[in-house]
C-alpha positions, 0 to 999 in steps of 0.5 A: 858779069859784075867782075868783068865790067869793073876792069873794062878799059884798064890794061892791067899790066899788058903792054901798051902800044908805042906812043909819042910821049914817055909820060902821060902828062900835059907836057910837050913831047920830047924833042918837040923844040917847044920850051915853056917858062919865063926864059922866053918872057924875059921876066924876073924877080926884082925889088919891084916885083915880077918885072923886066928891064929894057936896056937901050943903046943910044946916040949922044942926042938920046936917039935909040939905036938898039934895045935889049930885054932882060929879066928884072933880076939881071945886072945891067952889065949883062946887056953890054955884049948884046948891045955893043956889037950892033952899031955900024960905026964904032962910037968914040966914047961909051958913057954909062952909069955905075951898073956897067962898071966891070973889068971885062967891059973895060977890057973890051972897050980898050980892045975896041979903042973906045973911050970908057966913061964909066964911074967906078962902083963904091966898093971897087978897091982900086979907083978908076979915073974917067973923064968927069967933064964928059960924064957931067954932060951925060948927066945933064944932057944925055941922061935927060934926053934918054929919060925923055925918049923912054917917056915918049916910048911909054906914051904907048900903053902896051909898052908902059904896062907890058901886056905882051907875054913873050919877049919877042912880041914886046920888043916888036912893040918897042921897035914900032914905037921907036920907029914913030919916035925916029920919024919925027927927027927924019921928017924934020931933017 
């Protein structure tokens, strides 16, 4: 009896019935469509730690039109494609900082007939001319207004500290805060 009880519950090489998993581990089954990881969270390593970047497309007065969330290690120019297609009316000029200085972005702006007001990076071999007067306006007016807009959004604690794990839920909170921000201007008009 002692020899038989030791093997109870073990199949010892017998064929197992078909199961929904290929491996017996705490992972989702194959083909379930559920993917885990940081790609759904838009988090990444940067100098400041494990963070994310919120990119904003705004009008000249600093009022936000669209947002895009990327991981902390992503370059600024990666958000350009997602943001440039969003406005209903094409802008006359695209004012941005050196992070958006890329030949592909400049070629796309020429194709869309939008004036590029982007200073060249310091390591660029061929210096690119841009409208310095218009860029100074960005530094004086628009940049301060966009910084103020981000400050207004960060009054909401959920945006400033990013409690939400998933990128979609965090962007939903950003959109709610943006709606509150826009209501001030719509109500005043």
